[in-house]
N, C-alpha and C positions, 0 to 999 in steps of 0.2 A: 504494500500500500504506500502511495506517495503522500507525504505530509509536508505542508508548508509551515515553517516555524519562524518565529521572530525572536532572535537571541539578544538578551540584555547582559552584556559582560560586566564584571565588577560589582555584582550584587552581593548583599550581605551573606546570602546563603543560596545554595542551588535548589531550584524549584521548577517544576513543570506544571503548568495549568493556567487556564484563562485564555483569552484571545485578543489579538490586536489586528484589526482589519481582516478578520477571518483566519489569521494564522495562529497556530498554537504558540503560546508564550513560553520561552525557556529562559529562566534566569540562572546564570552561573557566576560563581565567585572568581573564576579565572579572568584575567585581563585579555583584551584583544591584541595579543602580541604573539607573533610567530605561530599562529593557529591554535593557541592554547584554549581560547574561548570556544572555538569550533569543536575541538576534541572533547572538551568538557560537555558541550551541548549534545554531542552524539552519545556520550556515555549516559547522560541524564535521560535522554529520550529512550534509550534502550532499557534503562531501569524502570522508567515510568510505564513502558509497554510490557515489561516482563519478558524481554527477549535478550539474547546474548548481544554484547556490543558488536560482534561481527555481523549481526543481522541488520545493522543500521549503516547505510552508506550515504554519502553526500552526493547529490545529483547536480545541484546548481547553487551558486552563491558562496563560494569559499571566502570571499573578502567582503561579503555583505552581511548586514544583520538579519536580513530575510533570506532564508535558505530553503531549499527543497530537499527532503530526505526520502530515501526508500527504506521502509521498515518491513523486512521480511517476517512473515508470521504474525503480524499485528492484527488485533481484533478491532474492527470498526467501532464496536461499542466502547472500547477503551478510549478511542479518540474522542468520541462524544462526551464521555465522562470527564476527560482532561480539559476539553474546551469549555465546559461549564464550571469547572472547578477552579 
């Protein structure tokens, strides 16, 4: 399943939930330096969907706050739960 996420680097804690312009909000405490925020976001999304980190791949947006991810084995009901949470 493809998921559009909006990454907020430098947050106080890592959290996945809510939406911004239809994208799933992913807050990470890593800074946007050398891909650290992107890597933290991928790990956070994997954890939120209950899939291994290797099941989440970046499709588009490596240098953007808005990214498109492919989450293998994700349940659409989990996405709806995260978007409302």
